[in-house]
N, C-alpha and C positions, 0 to 999 in steps of 0.2 A: 587670445582662441579661448573655444569655449570648453567649461570644464565638465569631466566626466562626471556623472550623476555618480554619488557612492551606494556601495552595497551594503543596502540594512537586513538583517534578518529576515526581512518582509518582503525585500524583492524581488521581481522574477528572474534575475540570475544567479542566486543565491539557492531558490528555488529549485531549479532545473540544474546549479551544482547539485545539491542534495539527493534528489530525485537520480543525476547519475549514479551516486554514489551508491543509493540504494540495488542500482540497477546492475551495477558491477560488482556488489556482495552477495546478490540472491541469482544473478545469472551465471553465472560458472557452475555451481553445487545443481542449480535442475539441467546442467547439460553437458554432465558427465560423462567420456564415452564411456561403455562396456567395462572394458582394461579395468579402470582406474576403482571403477563398483566391485571388484574382483578384487583390487587390490587387498584391502584388508582383512579378507576372507583366508588371502593367500600367507598373510603376516603370523595370522593365530591361527595355520595347519598345524605348525611344530607343537602347541602347546597345546592342539585340539585333539589332532589324533594318536598321543596317549591314550585322553580320557575315553577317546570312544572304544580303540579296543581294546583296552584293561579295563573299562570300568561300563562303560554302557553294556557292549556288545556281552558281556556275561551275566548281567545283569537280566538282559532279555532271552538270551540261553535259559536258562534259571527261570523264569518266567514262562517260557514253552513248557520247558521240562516237568514244573507244577503242574499244570494239566493235562499230563499225562501219565500215564502207569508204567512208566519207565523203568527201569530195573538194568544192575551192571551187566545181567545175559539179556536182552533184550533195548539197550540203550541208542541201536540204531533205528531200529523202526516200532516204537511202543503205539500200546494203544492209547487213545485221547479219553478223560478219565475226567477233566473238568473240574470242577473245584472239589472233588474227591477227597486228594491228597489233605486240602485245609482242615476238612470235616474229621479224617482219620489223625492228625496229628495233634486239633486241642479236644480231642475223642479218646487218648490215647490214658491206658490205666497204668502203665507199668515202662518210664514215673509218668505219676500223674501229670497232666499237663500244666494245670495251676502248679505244682508244686515246683517245676521247673522255670514257672513264670517266675513265681516269690523266688526261688535262688537267685536270677539273673535279675531283678531289683534292687534284693537286699544288697548285690553284690557292686552293680553297681550305683544306686546311690551313694555304698559307703567310701567308695571309691572317689568318689566326685567328691563329695563331702571334708575325703581327708588328702586330699591330692591339693584341692582349692586355699584348705588350712594351711597344711606346710608348705608348700608352694606360694601364698603368699608371704606366709613368715617370716620364710628365708628371704624372698626378694625385698620385703624393708630391713631384714638386719644389712643386706648387703648395701642398701642405696643408702643408708649410715654410716660404710666405710669408707675408708679411701678410695679413690681410683685403683693406687695401686699393688690393694690385695683384694679389691673388690671381684678383678678381671680372673686371676687365676682360681679363688675361691668357686668362682661362676663353674668356668669348666670341672673343678670337678664334683661340684653339686649334680653338673649335669652328668655325670659319667653311669649313671644306672639309667638315665632314660635312653642313652645309648646302647647297651647291652643287648644282646636281643632275648627274647623274654626264653625261650629254652635253658638258656644259661639262668640268667634270674630264679627260672624255674629249681634249678638242683639242686642254687645256691640255698635258696630257702627251704628248698627239702630238708638239706642238712641241719638250716639251723634248727629245724622240728622235730630233728629224729627222735626218740622218744631214749635213747641210751647215753648217744655221744651228742645229742642237741646244743649249741648255745642258749636256745631261749628255756630250757629247763636245768640248766648248770647256771641261770640269772639266778631263775626260781627257787633253787639251791641255795642259794647264798643269803637268800631271805627265811632262810624256811618254810619253800612250802612245797610240798606234793608236786613229783613230775606232773605233765596233764599230756597227755593225747592228743596232740593239737589236732590233729586231719582223721581224728576217728568217731566223734559224736557230731553232729551235721550242724550245729549252729557254731561249735567251738571251732572246727574246718571254714565255715564260710568266712570267720572271721578272720582265720587265718591265712586267709586267699587275702581276703580284703587289706590286710595291711602289708601282705609283699606286693601285691597290685598297688598298694600307696607309694610303696618304696619307689618302683619300680618306671610310676609316671608322675610324679609328681614335677619333673624335669620342664615336661614343657608349661604349665604353668608357672613355676619358675621366671619360662626363658618369655614368657607374654607380659609377665606384669613387674618383670625387673625393664622391660624394653617402655613399657607404659608410663613407671617411674623416672621415667629418665627425663619426663616430658612434662612431668607436674614441675608449675613452678616454681623455686627458691624462695623468690619472695613471699610467695602467701605463707611456707612455714616459719620461714624468719620475723614474718607481722604476729604468726599467731602469737610464737615463743616471746614476742615480746609486750605484748597483750597479756602475759603470764598464763597461758592456755597448756595442759600437761602432756606428755605425749602422747595416752590415750584417748583425747581431743583433738586434737592434731591426725590419728590417724584413723576416728571417729568419722569427724567433720568436714577434714579438709583433702586429707591423702583419698581415703578410699571411694570418695563421687567423685574425685580426678580421676579414676582407671577405671570407673563404672565400666566403660565400651569395653574396656580390657579380659576384665570381668566376666561379663557375656560368654565374649568370644571363648574364654578359658573354660568356662561352663559347658559351654556348647561340645569343645573339644576333647574334656573328660564324659561327658557323656557317652558319647558315639561311640570314644576308646575303649570305656567301660565296659559297655556294652555287647564290643565285638571280640570282644579278648576270647582266647583260646590256647594257646601253646602255656602261657604262665600255670595257668588250670589242669590245663590235660597232664604237665609232667606234675603237680601238686598231687592232682588226690585223681584224676583219671574221669571226673566226675562223681565217682564215691565218696563217701562206702555205698552203695545199692542206692545206687542215683541220687543221694543226696545231695549232693554238690552240683548237680548236672545243673549247666547254663542253657540259653540258647543256643549259643557258638557251637554245644558240647555233642546235644540234640542232632544239629543239621549232621556232626562228623559221624555218630554214632547209625545215623539211620541212613547215611550214604554209603559209608566205605564200612558200615562192619554189617548191618540187618541188608544191602546191598539194594535200598527202594530210595533212587536217583528220587523219583517224584516227589516223594516226600521230605525230604532232604533239601531240593530244590523251594519246595515252599516253605518249610523255616526259614528257609536264606532271605526268599519276599517278605517273610515274616519283620525278618530282621531290618531287611531296606527300608522298610515301611516304616518300623519306631526314626531307624537314623532320621528318616528326609521329616518326620513329623517333628522330631525336634531339632532340623532345621529351619522349616518352614515355623516354629514357635520361635526361635531366635529371631528370624529375619521382622517375624512383627512387633517384638521385645524392641529389637532396636528402634526401627521407625515408630514405633510410639518412645522412646528414651531421646531419639532425636532429632522429637518437637521439644520435649526440656529442653536441652540443651540448646539449641540453638533461638 
C-alpha cells in the first residue's frame, strides 16, 4: 500500500491550508452586513448621547451666540456681528482683560502646584500604611473633593472672617496682627488658591493612589536592600513609575482650576473692584449682570479653547513619553 506524502511547511497542501485560514480571517470582516456595522455605534449611544447633549450642543450654541450681538432682551433674533465680541472682550478696560487673565493664570497655576503637591504627599503617606488603615483614611481625605463648591466657599469665608475667623485666630496665637484676607488683591488671590487646593486635591490623591498600587513592591524592597533612603526611593523609583498618572492629574487639575466659578463667587465675587475676577466670573458678569450674551459666549469659547489646548498638549506629551516607556 503506497504511503501518503507528509505535509511539510512548504508543501502545496500546507500552502492551501494557510490560504484558506487567511481567507476565513479576512473574508467575514469585508462582508459584514450593514446592521453589524451599525451595532458598535448603537452600543456607544448611551455614552455618546449625554456627551453630545450636555457638552457639544451647548458649546456649539456658545459659538453661534459669540458671533452675534445677542443680549438677554433680543436673545431669540440677535444680529450677526462676526468676531466683534472677541475684540470687545480683549479690549475691555473695566476690568482690563490682561488683569483678568493674570488673575486666572495665578489662581490656576497655584491650584495645580498645591493640589499636586498635597495630593501626591498624602498618597505616598497612605501607600506606606497597612490596608486596614489606608481605606478609611482615604475616604476621609476625599471628603473635601465631594463637597459642593458653594459649601466650601462659605466654609472658607468663615475661616477668613476678620473678626471671628480661624485664620486670624491662629495668627493671634503667635502674636501676628490680623490679616484682611479678602481685601488686598494678591492676599485675596492667595487665600482663594489655598481654599481651592483644599477643595481639589482629592482628585490628585485618587489618581496617584491608584497608580501607586501598581508600583512593583520588589523594586522598593531591592532599593532598600541596596541602602537607598526614602527620598532616593521616591525620586528615583516611585515618581518615574507613576509619571503617566502624574500627567493625567496635572491635566485634570489645570482644567478644573481654570473653570472654577462657585468658590470664587462665594468668597470674593471677583472683588474687591474686579481684583480677583477670573475668566469664569467674567463670563457670568457679562452674561447675567450686564446682559451681553454675545460677549459672555465669547469668554466661554476662550475658556473652551484653553481647555482644549491643554488636552492637546497632554496627548502630545503622553505620546512622547509612551515611546520612552515602551
